[in-house]
C-alpha positions in Angstrom: -175.6 118.4 75.9 -173.6 117.8 72.6 -171.6 114.7 72.1 -167.9 115.2 71.6 -167.8 112.7 68.8 -170.1 114.9 66.7 -167.6 117.7 66.6 -164.6 115.8 65.3 -163.3 116.4 61.9 -162.8 113.8 59.2 -159.1 114.0 59.8 -159.6 113.3 63.5 -161.8 110.3 62.7 -159.3 108.9 60.3 -156.5 109.4 62.8 -158.5 107.5 65.4 -159.3 104.8 62.9 -155.6 104.4 62.2 -154.8 104.2 65.9 -157.6 101.7 66.5 -156.5 99.6 63.5 -152.9 99.5 64.9 -154.2 98.4 68.3 -156.4 95.7 66.7 -153.5 94.3 64.7 -151.2 94.2 67.8 -154.0 92.4 69.7 -154.4 89.9 66.9 -150.7 89.2 66.8 -150.7 88.8 70.6 -153.7 86.4 70.3 -151.9 84.3 67.6 -148.8 84.0 69.7 -150.8 82.9 72.8 -152.7 80.4 70.8 -149.6 79.0 69.1 -147.8 78.7 72.4 -150.7 76.6 73.9 -150.9 74.4 70.8 -147.1 73.8 70.8 -147.2 72.8 74.5 -149.8 70.2 73.6 -147.7 68.9 70.7 -144.7 68.8 73.0 -146.5 66.7 75.6 -147.5 64.2 72.9 -143.9 64.2 71.6 -142.6 63.5 75.1 -145.0 60.5 75.4 -143.7 59.2 72.1 -140.2 59.5 73.4 -141.1 57.6 76.6 -142.8 54.9 74.5 -139.8 54.6 72.3 -137.5 54.3 75.3 -139.6 51.6 76.7 -139.6 49.7 73.4 -135.8 50.1 73.3 -135.6 48.7 76.9 -137.7 45.8 75.8 -135.3 45.0 73.0 -132.5 45.1 75.5 -134.3 42.7 77.8 -135.1 40.4 74.9 -131.5 40.3 74.0 -130.6 39.5 77.6 -133.1 36.7 77.5 -131.5 35.2 74.4 -128.1 35.4 76.0 -129.3 33.8 79.3 -131.3 31.2 77.3 -128.3 30.2 75.2 -125.8 30.2 78.0 -127.8 28.3 80.5 -130.5 26.6 78.5 -132.6 26.9 81.7 -136.2 27.6 81.3 -136.9 29.7 84.4 -134.5 32.7 84.0 -134.8 32.7 80.2 -138.6 32.5 80.2 -138.9 35.2 82.9 -136.6 37.5 80.9 -138.6 36.8 77.7 -141.9 37.6 79.4 -140.5 40.8 80.8 -139.2 41.7 77.3 -142.4 41.0 75.5 -144.5 43.0 78.1 -142.1 45.9 78.0 -142.1 46.1 74.2 -145.9 45.8 74.2 -146.3 48.8 76.6 -143.8 50.8 74.5 -145.7 50.0 71.3 -149.0 51.1 72.8 -147.5 54.3 74.2 -145.8 55.2 70.8 -149.0 54.5 68.8 -151.2 56.5 71.2 -148.8 59.5 71.2 -148.5 59.4 67.4 -152.3 59.4 67.0 -152.6 62.3 69.4 -149.9 64.2 67.5 -151.8 63.7 64.2 -154.9 65.1 65.7 -153.2 68.2 67.2 -153.4 71.2 64.9 -150.9 74.0 65.4 -152.8 76.5 63.2 -154.0 79.5 65.2 -157.7 78.8 64.3 -159.2 81.3 66.8 -157.0 84.1 65.4 -157.9 83.1 61.8 -161.6 83.3 62.6 -161.1 86.7 64.3 -159.2 88.1 61.3 -162.0 86.9 59.0 -164.6 88.5 61.2 -162.6 91.7 61.3 -162.3 91.7 57.5 -166.1 91.2 57.2 -166.7 94.0 59.6 -164.4 96.4 57.8 -166.0 95.7 54.4 -169.5 95.9 55.8 -170.4 92.3 55.0 -172.6 90.1 57.2 -171.5 86.7 58.4 
């Protein structure tokens, strides 16, 4: 039984190579888009945490200002001290959240590393080089 591939002309082989190359390029672009979407979602999550941390820090400043107002108006320890403690704790939590989110964002790479490696591998394959 003869193999159908053995009977194809050079033109047929080049046409198939052209089609396969087009499919490969489309699949690589699809992979890059998928990878970038996943990485951007991760970066978005970290950015949201930074926003929440910033909002808590802002709320802490507002509570601190309320503590100063209450302290100056009444000069009573209990309300003023309670508001001050709440303000300091709120700002501390906000500070920790912002720092953690910023550290996570610095570690998040948005480069499509898997796609880059696949393209390098494809380039080596097409030039006949070994890894």
